[in-house]
C-alpha positions in Angstrom: -6.7 -4.7 -31.4 -8.7 -7.6 -30.2 -11.5 -6.8 -32.7 -8.9 -5.9 -35.6 -7.3 -9.3 -34.7 -10.7 -11.0 -35.4 -11.5 -9.1 -38.5 -8.2 -9.6 -40.2 -7.2 -13.0 -39.0 -7.9 -14.8 -42.4 -5.7 -17.2 -44.4 -3.2 -15.2 -46.6 0.2 -15.6 -48.3 3.7 -14.9 -46.4 4.7 -13.4 -49.8 8.4 -14.9 -50.0 7.4 -14.5 -53.8 4.7 -12.9 -56.0 3.1 -14.3 -57.6 2.9 -17.1 -54.7 3.3 -20.5 -55.6 0.0 -21.7 -55.9 -0.7 -19.0 -58.4 2.2 -19.9 -60.8 1.2 -20.7 -64.3 3.3 -23.8 -65.0 1.5 -24.4 -68.4 3.7 -22.0 -70.1 6.9 -23.1 -68.2 9.3 -25.6 -69.4 13.0 -26.5 -68.4 13.9 -24.5 -71.9 12.1 -21.4 -71.2 13.7 -21.4 -67.3 17.3 -21.7 -68.7 16.5 -19.1 -71.2 15.3 -16.4 -68.6 17.8 -17.7 -66.4 20.7 -17.1 -68.8 19.3 -13.7 -69.8 19.2 -12.2 -66.3 22.7 -14.0 -65.4 24.4 -12.1 -68.5 22.7 -8.8 -67.1 23.2 -9.1 -63.4 26.6 -11.3 -62.7 29.0 -8.7 -63.1 26.8 -5.8 -61.7 25.9 -7.4 -58.6 26.7 -11.1 -58.2 24.2 -14.0 -57.6 22.9 -15.6 -54.6 22.9 -19.2 -53.9 20.7 -21.3 -51.6 21.4 -25.0 -51.0 18.9 -27.1 -49.7 20.2 -29.9 -47.3 17.0 -31.8 -46.2 18.0 -34.3 -43.8 17.0 -34.5 -40.2 17.6 -37.2 -37.5 14.3 -36.8 -36.0 10.9 -34.8 -37.1 9.8 -31.6 -35.6 6.1 -31.5 -35.6 6.0 -27.5 -36.5 8.1 -27.6 -39.5 7.0 -26.9 -42.7 10.2 -27.3 -44.4 10.8 -30.0 -47.0 12.9 -32.8 -45.0 14.0 -36.4 -45.1 14.2 -38.1 -41.5 17.1 -40.6 -41.4 19.9 -41.5 -39.1 21.9 -43.0 -42.0 24.8 -40.3 -42.7 25.9 -42.4 -45.5 23.6 -40.4 -47.5 25.6 -37.3 -47.2 28.1 -37.7 -50.1 26.0 -39.1 -52.8 23.7 -36.1 -52.4 26.7 -33.5 -52.3 27.7 -35.3 -55.7 24.1 -34.4 -56.8 24.5 -30.8 -55.7 27.8 -30.3 -57.5 26.3 -31.8 -60.7 23.4 -29.2 -60.6 25.7 -26.5 -60.1 28.0 -27.6 -62.8 24.6 -27.6 -65.2 23.9 -23.8 -64.0 27.6 -23.0 -64.6 27.4 -23.9 -68.6 24.5 -20.9 -68.8 27.0 -18.2 -67.6 29.2 -16.4 -70.2 31.7 -15.7 -67.4 32.8 -17.2 -64.1 29.9 -16.4 -61.6 30.5 -13.8 -59.0 28.8 -15.1 -55.7 27.3 -12.5 -53.4 25.4 -14.4 -51.1 25.5 -18.3 -50.2 22.9 -20.0 -47.7 22.8 -23.5 -46.4 19.3 -24.1 -45.5 17.4 -27.6 -44.7 16.5 -29.6 -43.1 19.4 -29.6 -40.8 22.8 -28.5 -42.6 24.8 -29.6 -39.5 23.4 -33.3 -40.3 26.3 -33.1 -42.5 30.0 -33.6 -41.1 32.4 -30.7 -41.3 34.7 -32.4 -43.8 31.4 -33.0 -46.2 30.3 -29.4 -45.8 33.7 -28.4 -46.8 33.6 -30.6 -49.8 30.3 -28.9 -50.9 31.4 -25.4 -50.3 34.8 -25.9 -51.8 32.9 -27.7 -54.9 30.8 -24.5 -55.5 33.6 -21.9 -54.9 36.4 -23.6 -57.0 34.4 -22.7 -60.0 33.3 -19.0 -59.1 34.4 -15.8 -58.0 33.6 -14.7 -54.3 32.4 -11.1 -54.0 34.5 -9.2 -51.8 31.7 -8.6 -49.4 30.0 -11.9 -49.9 27.7 -12.6 -47.1 27.8 -16.6 -46.1 25.3 -17.9 -43.6 24.0 -21.5 -42.4 21.3 -22.8 -40.2 22.2 -25.1 -37.6 20.6 -27.2 -34.9 22.2 -26.8 -31.4 22.3 -30.5 -30.5 24.4 -31.4 -33.2 26.5 -28.6 -34.3 30.2 -29.1 -33.2 32.9 -26.4 -32.5 34.5 -28.3 -35.7 31.4 -27.2 -37.7 31.7 -23.6 -36.7 35.3 -23.5 -37.4 35.5 -25.2 -40.6 32.6 -22.9 -42.1 34.2 -20.2 -40.6 37.6 -21.0 -42.4 35.7 -21.0 -45.4 34.2 -17.3 -45.0 30.8 -17.9 -43.0 30.1 -15.3 -40.7 26.5 -15.7 -39.9 24.8 -18.4 -38.2 21.1 -19.1 -37.6 20.2 -21.3 -34.5 16.9 -22.8 -34.3 15.7 -22.2 -30.7 11.9 -22.1 -31.1 11.0 -22.4 -27.5 12.4 -23.5 -24.1 9.6 -24.6 -22.4 9.9 -28.7 -21.9 5.9 -29.1 -22.4 6.3 -27.3 -25.9 9.3 -29.0 -26.6 7.9 -32.5 -26.1 4.8 -31.9 -28.2 6.7 -30.8 -31.3 9.4 -33.1 -30.8 12.4 -30.4 -30.3 14.1 -31.2 -27.1 17.3 -29.2 -26.7 18.4 -27.5 -23.6 19.3 -23.8 -22.9 22.9 -25.0 -22.3 23.1 -26.6 -25.9 21.9 -23.4 -27.3 24.2 -21.1 -25.2 27.1 -23.3 -25.8 27.0 -23.1 -29.6 26.4 -19.5 -29.5 29.4 -18.7 -27.3 31.5 -21.0 -29.4 30.6 -18.9 -32.4 31.3 -15.6 -30.8 34.9 -17.0 -29.6 35.6 -18.1 -33.4 34.6 -14.6 -34.7 31.2 -15.1 -36.1 29.8 -11.5 -36.8 25.9 -12.0 -36.9 24.3 -14.9 -34.8 20.5 -15.1 -35.2 18.1 -17.2 -33.0 14.8 -18.5 -34.5 11.5 -18.3 -32.0 8.1 -19.3 -32.9 5.2 -18.0 -31.2 1.8 -19.8 -31.6 3.1 -23.5 -31.0 0.9 -25.8 -29.0 0.6 -25.4 -25.5 2.6 -22.1 -25.3 2.0 -19.6 -22.8 2.9 -16.0 -21.9 5.0 -17.4 -19.3 7.0 -19.6 -21.9 7.3 -16.8 -24.3 8.8 -14.5 -21.5 11.2 -17.1 -20.2 12.2 -17.9 -23.9 13.1 -14.3 -24.6 14.8 -13.7 -21.3 17.1 -16.5 -22.0 17.6 -15.5 -25.5 18.5 -11.9 -24.1 21.1 -13.3 -22.0 23.0 -14.8 -25.0 22.7 -11.7 -27.0 22.2 -12.6 -30.4 22.6 -10.0 -33.2 19.4 -10.7 -35.0 16.1 -12.7 -34.1 13.4 -14.1 -36.1 10.1 -14.2 -34.3 7.9 -16.2 -36.5 4.5 -17.2 -36.3 3.6 -20.8 -36.4 2.0 -21.6 -39.7 -0.6 -24.4 -38.8 -1.0 -26.1 -41.9 -1.7 -29.9 -41.1 -3.7 -30.1 -44.4 -0.4 -29.5 -46.5 2.1 -30.9 -44.1 0.1 -34.2 -43.1 1.2 -36.3 -40.1 3.8 -34.1 -39.1 1.5 -31.5 -37.8 -1.1 -34.0 -36.4 1.1 -34.7 -33.4 -1.4 -32.8 -31.4 -5.0 -31.4 -31.5 -6.1 -28.3 -33.1 -7.5 -26.8 -29.8 -4.0 -26.9 -28.4 -2.7 -24.3 -30.6 -3.1 -20.7 -29.6 -5.3 -18.6 -31.5 -6.7 -15.2 -32.6 -6.4 -12.8 -29.6 -4.2 -15.2 -27.5 -1.8 -16.0 -30.2 -1.6 -12.1 -30.8 -0.8 -11.5 -27.1 1.9 -14.0 -27.4 3.7 -11.9 -30.2 2.7 -8.4 -28.5 4.8 -9.9 -25.3 7.6 -11.1 -27.0 7.9 -8.0 -29.3 7.7 -5.6 -26.2 10.5 -7.4 -24.5 12.5 -7.7 -27.6 12.1 -3.8 -28.1 12.9 -3.2 -24.3 16.4 -5.1 -24.7 17.5 -3.1 -27.8 16.1 -4.8 -30.9 14.5 -3.1 -33.5 11.6 -4.5 -35.8 12.5 -5.1 -39.4 10.2 -6.1 -42.0 7.8 -9.1 -40.9 8.6 -11.1 -38.0 12.3 -10.0 -37.8 14.3 -8.1 -35.3 17.9 -6.9 -35.2 20.4 -4.9 -33.2 21.5 -1.3 -34.4 24.8 -2.9 -35.2 23.8 -5.6 -37.2 23.9 -5.3 -41.4 20.0 -6.3 -41.7 19.0 -2.8 -39.6 21.8 -0.9 -41.6 20.1 -2.2 -44.9 16.6 -1.6 -43.7 17.8 2.1 -42.9 19.3 2.6 -46.3 16.2 1.2 -47.9 17.8 -1.7 -49.5 16.8 -4.4 -47.4 15.7 -7.6 -49.6 13.4 -10.7 -49.4 13.2 -13.7 -51.1 12.9 -17.4 -50.6 15.5 -17.4 -48.0 13.7 -14.7 -46.1 15.2 -11.2 -45.4 18.5 -10.5 -46.5 21.0 -7.5 -46.5 22.4 -8.8 -49.7 20.1 -8.0 -52.7 20.7 -9.8 -55.9 18.3 -10.1 -58.7 19.6 -13.7 -59.4 19.0 -16.5 -56.8 20.1 -20.4 -58.0 18.6 -22.8 -55.6 20.3 -26.3 -55.4 18.8 -29.3 -54.1 15.8 -31.2 -53.6 12.7 -29.1 -53.6 14.9 -25.6 -54.0 13.3 -22.5 -55.5 15.3 -20.5 -57.9 14.7 -16.8 -59.0 15.8 -15.1 -62.2 13.8 -12.1 -61.3 11.7 -12.6 -64.2 11.1 -16.3 -63.6 10.6 -18.5 -60.9 11.6 -22.5 -60.8 11.3 -25.1 -58.2 13.2 -28.5 -58.3 11.4 -31.8 -57.8 10.4 -32.6 -54.1 10.9 -36.2 -55.0 14.5 -37.6 -54.5 14.3 -40.4 -57.0 13.1 -37.9 -59.7 15.6 -35.2 -58.8 18.5 -37.8 -59.4 16.9 -39.0 -62.4 16.6 -35.7 -64.1 20.4 -35.0 -63.2 21.4 -38.2 -64.6 20.1 -37.1 -67.9 22.0 -33.6 -67.4 18.9 -31.8 -66.9 18.4 -29.2 -64.5 15.9 -30.7 -62.2 13.1 -28.0 -62.3 9.6 -29.6 -62.7 7.6 -26.4 -62.3 7.8 -22.5 -62.0 6.4 -19.3 -63.4 7.5 -16.7 -66.1 6.6 -13.1 -64.7 4.8 -10.7 -67.2 4.8 -6.8 -66.9 1.7 -7.1 -64.4 3.3 -9.9 -62.2 6.9 -7.6 -61.9 5.0 -4.3 -61.1 3.1 -6.3 -58.4 6.1 -7.9 -57.2 7.7 -4.7 -56.5 4.8 -3.2 -54.7 4.7 -6.1 -52.4 8.3 -6.3 -51.7 8.3 -2.5 -51.1 5.7 -3.0 -48.3 7.4 -6.2 -46.6 10.8 -4.4 -46.7 10.0 -0.9 -46.3 6.5 -0.5 -44.7 5.7 1.7 -47.5 5.4 2.0 -51.7 4.5 4.2 -54.3 1.3 3.9 -55.4 2.0 5.7 -58.8 3.9 2.3 -59.7 0.4 0.9 -60.0 -1.1 1.3 -63.5 -4.6 3.3 -63.4 -6.5 0.6 -65.0 -5.3 -2.0 -62.2 -6.2 0.5 -59.4 -9.7 1.1 -60.8 -10.4 -2.7 -62.0 -9.7 -4.2 -58.7 -10.8 -1.4 -56.4 -7.3 -1.1 -54.8 -7.7 2.6 -53.5 -11.5 1.6 -52.3 -10.1 -1.6 -50.3 -7.2 0.6 -48.7 -9.6 2.8 -47.2 -10.8 0.4 -44.6 -7.2 0.0 -43.4 -6.9 3.7 -43.1 -10.1 3.9 -41.1 -9.0 1.4 -39.0 -5.7 3.5 -38.2 -3.2 0.7 -40.0 -2.0 3.1 -43.1 -1.8 6.3 -44.3 -1.4 7.6 -47.9 0.0 11.2 -48.6 0.7 12.1 -52.2 0.1 8.9 -53.3 2.7 7.1 -51.2 1.2 4.6 -49.0 2.7 4.2 -45.2 2.1 1.2 -43.0 1.8 2.6 -39.6 3.1 1.2 -36.5 -0.2 -0.3 -35.5 -0.6 -1.8 -39.0 2.4 -3.8 -38.9 0.9 -6.8 -37.4 -1.4 -6.8 -40.7 1.1 -6.3 -43.4 0.2 -9.6 -45.0 -3.5 -8.4 -45.3 -2.2 -5.0 -46.7 -0.2 -6.8 -49.3 -3.2 -9.0 -50.3 -5.1 -5.9 -51.6 -2.5 -5.6 -54.3 -2.4 -9.7 -55.0 -4.3 -9.4 -58.4 -3.7 -13.3 -58.9 -5.8 -13.9 -55.5 -8.2 -11.5 -56.4 -9.1 -13.0 -59.7 -9.1 -16.5 -58.4 -10.0 -16.8 -54.9 -9.4 -20.6 -53.7 -12.2 -22.6 -52.6 -10.1 -24.4 -50.1 -7.8 -23.3 -47.6 -4.2 -23.0 -49.2 -2.4 -20.5 -46.6 -2.0 -20.2 -43.1 -3.7 -17.5 -41.0 -2.3 -14.3 -41.0 -2.4 -13.2 -37.4 
C-alpha cells in the first residue's frame, strides 16, 4: 500500500461535478443561456421528481483555518435579515422560470455557519421558500450546524419546519489540533447537541471528521473516533483535509506545510479511522462517507440510486439543484452556474432583477457521457465502459491507462463492466481521472487541486 500511495498521490479533482469548475467554458455561458437551460430541465423534471435547493449561509463568527468554504467572518448579527431578503428575492427570480409550482424534494442549509442565524430568522427564510412551493411527501431536509452555537431552539424550530437530518462539524477533539485550526469545541458541546437532536426526533445525525489536519496523530484519530462512537451518529463524513493555501490564502497559512500529515502517514490516519468505523457497524458509502445500515444513505447505496452533487452524497436524486446565496452553484443537469462570490456584486445583480450567476458551463454530449461514468464510479464503485464511444476510448487510451490499475489490484473489468475493488477505493479519484477528457486535453501548468491521498 505504501508504494501505491507514493505512486498515486498526485493533485486531482474531488469530482463534485464534471466538468470540474476550473474546466468550465464560461465563454459560451450567459445568464440568458443559463435561464434557458434551467427552464427546459425544470419543465421536464419538476412533476417527475422535484428539485433540490441548496442555500448558502456564509457567515461565521470566527475563521477555521482548515476551511475551504466561501465564508464571511463577522460577529454582527444584524447582517442576517438583509441577507435573507436577498435570498428570497433570488428565489422569486427562479420561481418566474417555472410553469407550475416547484416541488421541493430536497433542501440543505450549508455555509459558513447556518446556525449563525437566529431560529426566528431561519424560520422566516424557510417559510419564505416553502410558501411558494409544494413540499414532496418524502422531502429530505438537512442543515449544517456548529456545536458551539446551536441551541435547542434552533433544533426544535427546524424540526417543526420538517428538517430531520443534522450535520455537526466535529473535525477532531484533540486540543492541539483544535487550537491550530482555530476550532475550539468540547466533546460536551457536541454531545449536548447530538442528544438534544435525538430527543427531539431527528432521524439522521451526521458528524463530520477530517483526517490529515496539522499535528494530527494516530492517537488523536483513535480518540476522536471512539468519542464519536459513544454518541452513535447515523452517518459520518470522514474527509481528507484539502491543503490548498495557494487558493484559500491566509486561512490555511496559520501553520507550516511540514505540520500537515502527508503520504503514508496521512493514509495511516485514514486506515485507522476506517478500521475503527467498520468495527463499530459503519459501512463505507462512496468516497469519504460511512453510515449505519438503518440510514437512508446506505439504503440508496444498496439500491444503486445514491447520488452525488455539490452538496455531497445524497439519497435524494434530482436532476435540478437550485443554489441560492453568495457563491452557490446550481445544476440543471445540462448546465452548471455559479453565483458571484462578491457580496456587493451579488446584491447589485439582484437589485437589477437578475439571477446573480456570473460563470457556468453548458454541457455537451461528451460532457454528459463522462459525467455519468464518473458519477457511477463515485456512487456505485462501478461503471459500464460501453457507455463511452469507441473513438473516446481509443483517442485517450482509456483502456490502456486502466491496465495499470488492474495490475496494481485496484480494479477489475469483466465483460466491459469496470469494478473498483476494495483495495482500489482509496484511489477512486485517480481512477476517475482516467475518464476526465477535459483534464487530459489540458493538463494544468500549476496545481489546481488538492492531493488525491
